[in-house]
C-alpha positions as CSV (number, residue, x, y, z in Angstrom):
1,X,9.2,5.6,-53.7
2,X,5.4,5.5,-53.8
3,X,3.4,8.2,-51.8
4,X,1.9,5.5,-49.6
5,X,5.4,4.2,-48.7
6,X,6.6,7.8,-48.1
7,X,3.7,8.3,-45.7
8,X,4.4,5.1,-43.8
9,X,8.0,6.0,-43.5
10,X,7.1,9.4,-42.1
11,X,5.0,7.8,-39.4
12,X,8.0,5.6,-38.3
13,X,10.3,8.7,-38.4
14,X,7.8,10.4,-36.0
15,X,7.6,7.4,-33.7
16,X,11.4,7.1,-33.5
17,X,11.9,10.9,-33.0
18,X,9.3,11.2,-30.3
19,X,10.6,8.1,-28.6
20,X,14.1,9.6,-28.5
21,X,12.7,12.8,-27.1
22,X,10.7,11.0,-24.4
23,X,13.7,8.9,-23.4
24,X,15.9,12.0,-23.1
25,X,13.2,13.7,-21.1
26,X,12.7,10.9,-18.6
27,X,16.2,9.5,-18.2
28,X,17.3,12.2,-15.7
29,X,14.6,10.9,-13.3
30,X,17.0,8.0,-12.6
31,X,19.0,10.3,-10.3
32,X,16.0,11.4,-8.2
33,X,16.5,10.5,-4.5
34,X,13.9,8.8,-2.4
35,X,11.6,11.2,-0.7
36,X,8.3,11.4,1.2
37,X,6.3,8.2,1.2
38,X,9.3,6.4,-0.3
39,X,10.9,6.3,3.1
40,X,7.6,5.2,4.8
41,X,7.3,2.2,2.5
42,X,11.0,1.4,2.5
43,X,11.3,1.4,6.2
44,X,8.2,-0.8,6.6
45,X,9.4,-3.2,3.8
46,X,12.8,-3.6,5.5
47,X,11.2,-4.4,8.8
48,X,8.8,-6.9,7.2
49,X,11.6,-8.6,5.3
50,X,13.7,-8.8,8.4
51,X,10.8,-10.4,10.3
52,X,10.7,-13.3,7.8
53,X,7.0,-12.7,7.0
54,X,5.8,-14.6,4.0
55,X,5.1,-12.7,0.8
56,X,1.4,-13.6,0.9
57,X,1.0,-11.7,4.1
58,X,1.1,-8.5,2.2
59,X,-2.1,-9.6,0.4
60,X,-3.8,-10.6,3.6
61,X,-2.7,-8.1,6.2
62,X,-3.3,-8.9,9.9
63,X,-4.2,-5.3,10.8
64,X,-5.9,-2.6,8.8
65,X,-3.9,-0.5,6.4
66,X,-4.4,3.0,4.9
67,X,-4.5,1.7,1.3
68,X,-4.8,-1.9,0.4
69,X,-2.5,-2.0,-2.6
70,X,-0.5,-5.1,-1.8
71,X,1.0,-5.7,-5.3
72,X,2.1,-2.1,-6.1
73,X,3.1,-1.0,-2.6
74,X,3.9,-3.6,0.1
75,X,5.1,-6.4,-2.2
76,X,6.7,-3.9,-4.6
77,X,8.7,-2.3,-1.8
78,X,9.7,-5.6,-0.3
79,X,11.2,-6.3,-3.8
80,X,13.1,-3.0,-3.7
81,X,14.5,-3.7,-0.3
82,X,15.3,-7.4,-0.8
83,X,16.4,-7.4,-4.4
84,X,17.5,-3.9,-5.1
85,X,18.9,-3.4,-1.6
86,X,17.1,0.0,-1.2
87,X,19.0,1.6,-4.0
88,X,17.2,4.7,-5.3
89,X,18.8,4.6,-8.8
90,X,17.8,1.0,-9.3
91,X,14.3,1.7,-8.0
92,X,13.8,4.6,-10.5
93,X,15.2,2.3,-13.3
94,X,12.4,-0.1,-12.4
95,X,10.0,2.8,-12.5
96,X,11.1,3.8,-15.9
97,X,10.8,0.2,-17.1
98,X,7.2,0.1,-15.8
99,X,6.5,3.3,-17.6
100,X,7.8,1.7,-20.8
101,X,5.6,-1.4,-20.3
102,X,2.6,0.8,-19.7
103,X,3.3,2.7,-22.9
104,X,3.7,-0.7,-24.7
105,X,0.3,-1.7,-23.2
106,X,-1.3,1.4,-24.7
107,X,0.3,0.5,-28.1
108,X,-1.1,-3.0,-27.8
109,X,-4.5,-1.7,-27.1
110,X,-4.2,0.7,-30.0
111,X,-3.4,-2.2,-32.3
112,X,-6.4,-4.3,-31.1
113,X,-8.7,-1.3,-31.5
114,X,-7.3,-0.5,-35.0
115,X,-7.9,-4.1,-36.1
116,X,-11.4,-4.3,-34.6
117,X,-12.3,-1.0,-36.3
118,X,-10.7,-2.2,-39.6
119,X,-8.4,0.8,-39.7
120,X,-5.5,0.7,-42.1
121,X,-1.9,1.0,-40.7
122,X,-2.8,-0.8,-37.4
123,X,0.8,-1.3,-36.5
124,X,1.8,2.4,-37.0
125,X,-1.3,3.5,-35.2
126,X,-0.3,1.3,-32.3
127,X,3.3,2.7,-32.3
128,X,2.1,6.3,-32.5
129,X,-0.3,5.8,-29.6
130,X,2.3,4.1,-27.4
131,X,5.0,6.7,-28.0
132,X,2.6,9.7,-27.6
133,X,1.3,8.2,-24.3
134,X,4.8,7.8,-23.1
135,X,5.7,11.4,-23.8
136,X,2.9,13.0,-21.9
137,X,3.4,15.1,-18.7
138,X,0.9,13.0,-16.8
139,X,3.8,10.7,-16.0
140,X,6.0,13.3,-14.3
141,X,5.4,12.1,-10.7
142,X,5.2,8.3,-11.3
143,X,8.6,8.5,-13.0
144,X,10.2,10.7,-10.3
145,X,8.6,9.2,-7.3
146,X,8.9,5.5,-6.5
147,X,5.9,5.5,-4.3
148,X,3.7,6.4,-7.3
149,X,4.8,3.2,-9.2
150,X,1.2,1.9,-8.7
151,X,0.1,4.2,-11.5
152,X,2.2,2.6,-14.2
153,X,1.2,-0.9,-13.0
154,X,-2.5,0.2,-13.1
155,X,-2.0,1.5,-16.7
156,X,-0.3,-1.7,-17.7
157,X,-2.9,-4.1,-16.3
158,X,-5.8,-2.0,-17.5
159,X,-4.6,-1.8,-21.0
160,X,-3.9,-5.6,-21.0
161,X,-7.5,-6.2,-19.9
162,X,-9.0,-3.9,-22.5
163,X,-6.7,-5.2,-25.3
164,X,-7.6,-8.8,-24.4
165,X,-11.3,-8.0,-24.5
166,X,-11.1,-6.3,-27.9
167,X,-8.7,-9.0,-29.3
168,X,-11.1,-11.8,-28.3
169,X,-13.9,-10.4,-30.5
170,X,-12.4,-11.9,-33.7
171,X,-10.3,-14.7,-32.1
172,X,-11.4,-18.4,-32.0
173,X,-10.8,-21.6,-30.1
174,X,-8.1,-21.7,-27.4
175,X,-6.8,-18.2,-28.2
176,X,-10.3,-16.7,-27.6
177,X,-10.7,-18.6,-24.4
178,X,-7.3,-17.5,-23.1
179,X,-7.9,-13.9,-24.0
180,X,-11.3,-13.8,-22.3
181,X,-9.9,-15.6,-19.2
182,X,-7.1,-13.1,-19.0
183,X,-9.6,-10.2,-18.7
184,X,-10.8,-10.8,-15.1
185,X,-7.2,-11.8,-14.2
186,X,-5.8,-8.5,-15.4
187,X,-8.6,-6.6,-13.6
188,X,-7.7,-8.4,-10.4
189,X,-4.1,-7.5,-10.8
190,X,-5.0,-3.9,-11.5
191,X,-7.2,-3.8,-8.4
192,X,-4.3,-5.0,-6.3
193,X,-2.4,-2.0,-7.5
194,X,-4.9,0.9,-7.3
195,X,-8.5,1.4,-6.4
196,X,-9.6,3.2,-9.6
197,X,-9.3,-0.1,-11.4
198,X,-12.8,-0.8,-10.1
199,X,-14.1,1.2,-13.0
200,X,-12.6,-1.2,-15.6
201,X,-15.9,-3.1,-16.3
202,X,-17.4,0.2,-17.3
203,X,-14.4,1.1,-19.5
204,X,-14.8,-2.3,-21.2
205,X,-18.3,-1.4,-22.2
206,X,-17.2,2.0,-23.6
207,X,-14.5,0.3,-25.5
208,X,-16.9,-2.2,-26.9
209,X,-19.2,0.6,-28.1
210,X,-16.2,2.4,-29.6
211,X,-15.1,-0.6,-31.8
212,X,-18.7,-1.4,-32.7
213,X,-21.8,-2.4,-30.8
214,X,-23.0,-5.9,-31.5
215,X,-24.8,-8.7,-29.6
216,X,-22.3,-10.2,-27.2
217,X,-21.7,-13.9,-27.2
218,X,-22.3,-16.1,-24.1
219,X,-18.5,-16.4,-23.3
220,X,-18.1,-12.6,-23.5
221,X,-21.0,-12.1,-21.1
222,X,-19.4,-14.6,-18.7
223,X,-16.0,-12.9,-19.0
224,X,-17.5,-9.4,-18.3
225,X,-19.6,-10.7,-15.4
226,X,-16.5,-12.2,-14.0
227,X,-14.8,-8.8,-13.9
228,X,-17.8,-7.5,-12.0
229,X,-17.5,-10.3,-9.5
230,X,-13.8,-9.6,-9.2
231,X,-14.5,-6.0,-8.4
232,X,-17.3,-7.0,-5.9
233,X,-14.9,-9.4,-4.1
234,X,-12.2,-6.7,-4.0
235,X,-14.6,-4.2,-2.4
236,X,-15.4,-6.7,0.3
237,X,-11.7,-7.4,1.0
238,X,-10.9,-3.7,0.8
239,X,-13.5,-3.0,3.4
240,X,-12.0,-5.6,5.7
241,X,-8.3,-4.6,5.2
242,X,-8.4,-0.8,5.2
243,X,-8.9,1.8,7.9
244,X,-10.2,5.3,7.5
245,X,-8.2,7.1,4.8
246,X,-6.9,10.7,4.9
247,X,-9.5,13.4,4.7
248,X,-7.9,14.6,1.5
249,X,-9.1,11.4,-0.2
250,X,-12.7,11.6,0.9
251,X,-15.3,11.7,-1.8
252,X,-18.1,14.3,-1.9
253,X,-19.9,17.0,-3.8
254,X,-19.0,20.7,-3.5
255,X,-16.9,23.4,-5.0
256,X,-14.0,21.1,-5.1
257,X,-15.7,19.2,-8.0
258,X,-15.3,22.4,-10.2
259,X,-11.7,22.7,-9.1
260,X,-11.0,19.0,-10.0
261,X,-12.8,19.4,-13.3
262,X,-10.5,22.3,-14.1
263,X,-7.5,20.3,-13.1
264,X,-8.7,17.4,-15.3
265,X,-8.8,19.8,-18.3
266,X,-5.3,21.0,-17.4
267,X,-3.9,17.4,-17.3
268,X,-5.3,16.8,-20.8
269,X,-3.5,19.9,-22.0
270,X,-0.1,18.7,-20.5
271,X,-0.2,21.4,-17.8
272,X,1.9,20.3,-14.8
273,X,0.5,20.5,-11.3
274,X,3.3,22.8,-10.2
275,X,2.1,25.4,-12.7
276,X,-1.4,25.3,-11.2
277,X,0.0,25.6,-7.7
278,X,2.0,28.6,-8.7
279,X,-0.9,30.3,-10.3
280,X,-3.1,29.7,-7.3
281,X,-0.6,30.1,-4.5
282,X,0.7,33.6,-5.3
283,X,3.2,33.4,-8.1
284,X,0.4,34.2,-10.6
285,X,2.2,35.6,-13.5
286,X,5.0,32.9,-13.8
287,X,2.4,30.3,-13.1
288,X,0.0,31.6,-15.8
289,X,2.9,31.9,-18.3
290,X,3.9,28.3,-17.6
291,X,0.3,27.1,-18.1
292,X,0.1,28.9,-21.4
293,X,3.5,27.6,-22.6
294,X,2.4,24.0,-22.0
295,X,-1.3,24.2,-22.8
296,X,-1.1,26.0,-26.2
297,X,1.2,23.5,-27.9
298,X,-0.8,20.5,-26.6
299,X,-4.1,22.2,-27.6
300,X,-2.6,22.7,-31.0
301,X,-1.7,19.0,-31.2
302,X,-5.3,17.9,-30.2
303,X,-6.7,20.4,-32.7
304,X,-4.5,19.3,-35.6
305,X,-5.2,15.6,-35.0
306,X,-9.0,15.9,-34.5
307,X,-9.9,18.8,-36.9
308,X,-8.3,17.2,-39.9
309,X,-9.1,13.7,-38.7
310,X,-12.8,14.3,-37.8
311,X,-13.9,12.1,-40.7
312,X,-11.8,9.2,-39.4
313,X,-14.2,8.4,-36.5
314,X,-17.8,7.5,-36.5
315,X,-20.3,9.5,-34.4
316,X,-20.5,6.8,-31.7
317,X,-16.7,6.9,-31.5
318,X,-16.7,10.7,-30.9
319,X,-19.3,10.2,-28.2
320,X,-17.2,7.4,-26.6
321,X,-14.1,9.5,-26.3
322,X,-15.3,11.9,-23.6
323,X,-17.3,9.1,-22.0
324,X,-14.2,7.0,-21.6
325,X,-12.1,9.9,-20.3
326,X,-14.7,11.2,-17.8
327,X,-15.5,7.6,-16.5
328,X,-11.8,6.8,-16.0
329,X,-11.4,10.0,-14.0
330,X,-14.7,9.8,-12.2
331,X,-13.5,9.3,-8.6
332,X,-11.0,12.1,-8.8
333,X,-13.7,14.7,-9.6
334,X,-15.0,14.0,-6.1
335,X,-11.7,14.1,-4.2
336,X,-11.8,16.6,-1.3
337,X,-8.3,18.0,-1.9
338,X,-5.5,16.0,-3.7
339,X,-5.2,16.3,-7.4
340,X,-2.2,15.1,-9.5
341,X,-1.5,14.7,-13.2
342,X,-1.1,11.0,-13.0
343,X,-4.8,10.6,-12.0
344,X,-5.5,11.1,-15.7
345,X,-3.2,8.4,-16.9
346,X,-6.1,6.0,-17.8
347,X,-8.4,8.8,-19.0
348,X,-6.1,9.9,-21.8
349,X,-5.6,6.4,-23.3
350,X,-8.6,6.2,-25.7
351,X,-8.2,9.9,-26.8
352,X,-4.5,9.2,-27.6
353,X,-5.5,6.2,-29.7
354,X,-8.0,8.4,-31.6
355,X,-5.2,11.0,-32.1
356,X,-2.9,8.4,-33.6
357,X,-5.7,7.4,-35.9
358,X,-6.1,11.0,-37.0
359,X,-2.5,11.6,-37.9
360,X,-1.1,8.2,-39.0
361,X,0.6,8.3,-42.4
362,X,0.0,12.1,-42.8
363,X,2.4,15.1,-42.7
364,X,0.4,16.3,-39.6
365,X,2.0,13.5,-37.6
366,X,5.3,15.4,-37.5
367,X,3.7,18.7,-36.4
368,X,1.6,17.0,-33.7
369,X,4.7,15.1,-32.3
370,X,6.7,18.3,-32.3
371,X,4.0,20.2,-30.4
372,X,3.7,17.4,-27.8
373,X,7.4,17.2,-27.4
374,X,7.7,21.0,-26.8
375,X,4.8,21.0,-24.4
376,X,6.1,18.1,-22.4
377,X,9.7,19.4,-22.2
378,X,8.6,22.7,-20.9
379,X,6.4,21.1,-18.3
380,X,8.9,18.4,-17.1
381,X,12.0,20.6,-17.1
382,X,10.1,23.4,-15.4
383,X,9.0,21.0,-12.7
384,X,12.5,19.7,-12.2
385,X,14.0,23.2,-11.8
386,X,11.6,24.4,-9.1
387,X,12.9,24.5,-5.6
388,X,10.7,24.0,-2.5
389,X,7.7,24.0,-2.4
390,X,8.0,22.2,-5.8
391,X,7.8,18.5,-5.1
392,X,11.0,17.4,-6.9
393,X,12.8,20.5,-5.5
394,X,11.7,19.4,-2.1
395,X,13.1,16.0,-2.7
396,X,16.5,17.5,-3.6
397,X,16.4,19.5,-0.4
398,X,15.7,16.4,1.6
399,X,18.5,14.5,0.0
400,X,21.0,17.3,0.6
401,X,19.9,17.7,4.2
402,X,20.2,14.0,4.9
403,X,23.6,13.8,3.3
404,X,24.7,16.6,5.6
405,X,23.3,14.9,8.7
406,X,24.9,11.6,7.8
407,X,28.4,13.2,7.9
408,X,27.8,14.3,11.5
409,X,28.2,12.2,14.7
410,X,25.2,9.9,15.5
411,X,22.7,11.7,17.7
412,X,21.8,10.4,21.2
413,X,18.3,9.0,21.8
414,X,15.6,10.0,22.0
415,X,15.9,12.3,19.0
416,X,13.6,15.4,19.1
417,X,13.0,17.2,15.8
418,X,11.7,20.7,15.8
419,X,10.2,21.6,12.4
420,X,9.1,25.1,11.3
421,X,7.7,23.9,7.9
422,X,5.9,20.6,8.1
423,X,5.2,20.6,4.4
424,X,8.9,20.8,3.6
425,X,9.8,18.3,6.2
426,X,7.4,15.8,4.6
427,X,10.1,15.0,2.1
428,X,12.2,13.5,4.9
429,X,9.8,12.6,7.7
430,X,10.6,10.6,10.7
431,X,10.9,7.5,8.5
432,X,13.6,9.2,6.4
433,X,15.6,10.1,9.4
434,X,15.3,6.6,10.8
435,X,16.3,5.1,7.5
436,X,19.2,7.3,6.7
437,X,20.6,8.0,10.2
438,X,20.1,4.3,11.2
439,X,18.2,5.2,14.4
440,X,15.0,3.6,15.8
441,X,11.8,5.1,14.5
442,X,10.1,4.9,17.9
443,X,12.9,7.1,19.3
444,X,12.2,10.0,16.9
445,X,9.8,12.6,18.3
446,X,8.5,15.5,16.2
447,X,7.9,18.5,18.4
448,X,7.0,22.2,18.0
449,X,9.8,23.4,20.3
450,X,12.9,21.6,21.5
451,X,12.7,20.3,25.1
452,X,14.9,21.9,27.7
453,X,17.3,19.0,27.7
454,X,18.5,16.4,25.2
455,X,19.7,16.6,21.6
456,X,17.3,18.2,19.2
457,X,17.4,18.6,15.4
458,X,16.1,22.1,14.4
459,X,14.9,22.7,10.8
460,X,14.0,26.3,10.3
461,X,11.7,28.0,7.8
462,X,14.5,28.2,5.2
463,X,15.1,24.5,5.4
464,X,18.5,24.9,7.3
465,X,19.1,22.0,9.7
466,X,21.3,22.2,12.8
467,X,21.7,20.2,16.0
468,X,20.8,22.0,19.2
469,X,22.9,20.2,21.8
470,X,22.0,19.8,25.5
471,X,22.6,23.0,27.4
472,X,22.2,25.4,24.5
């Protein structure tokens, strides 16, 4: 067998091996219960479906909403309620399917970039890019939390828009027209899933510079301007349909920008959010050890790919990599409080394609894949094993508590709930109680202390729940 054939075979072995590792890592997410915002959306979707409201009403709401994401939230949850009958296992199976599609989208974009750059082994570069993207820790919450499905949909439509733009460069006739026409359409779909898609016209320009700056043709200018118009129309509609958002999502300048920049660096190194929380919130040594255990292998993977592959990219391409990543993450640098791994899901796409270019058909591919797998497994399994205040641990607590309450007699109304730890209780919320106990939402009242009379659910600091009956 020739050396070239051996090298290509090695790339496919790496792709298959890392794909199997990623599948084994993500499949346990199928058994994650609903939690937190899941119950908010599920309860609302069931009420909307029961009212007989048309599907288009989700896209043109009659009253302001917190986030206008009609495709990835309202319509998506109506599908889960009406078609999947509110089944958590089925909903997470759909989530995993969306994650797979997003990874395929990254592979498709990698293929178009490789062809436009005249790189050899375009198919293997695409496969490596897709499987590496699918194996990263940044997906840990979207895979385990149905309410975060908007992120996989954003990645899918963004990669489709970018791939169509790059693919149209060398296409002709009807194929070229179809590809260019699909770009603003994909951007519109992405915007209906998540707000950060408004940055896609800028990402298109960075991608165009990455594959080679040249004078754009008239139809390309029209297609790009169409994406700008789509974003402008979306901004107007968003202003009409949304109310004031949570203070945690406000944008501004301050010390939080430094914190968010540090978080961004952590996400690129596969560090899970829970490790940062532990290091900051008091469990410093375990948190720092976890950070090191995930960051060092990923840092080694980046170093192996780029140090030996530094001659595989032109200067403009090296400059485009950080520009793409920073632009894709731009709004999240300014967030007042919230910061999650999946915010970097778009930012890592072009660097991952460059990584695939640097290791394709080389023995380094095996080492890079192994380092990524080790880093991701440590991050994901560690996140799963944490109890409260870990997010997935909190979800397990919520499910166990709700199962216990379901076995007890139905409470009388109104139902008062005294909560000692509001952060823990968020995993259930009034919507979770209403959904699982089949009681009216408007009859659930969250209080600091139980009233003198009536049935009251008490959830103490340790998360133990008990009924305080009338007269106790």
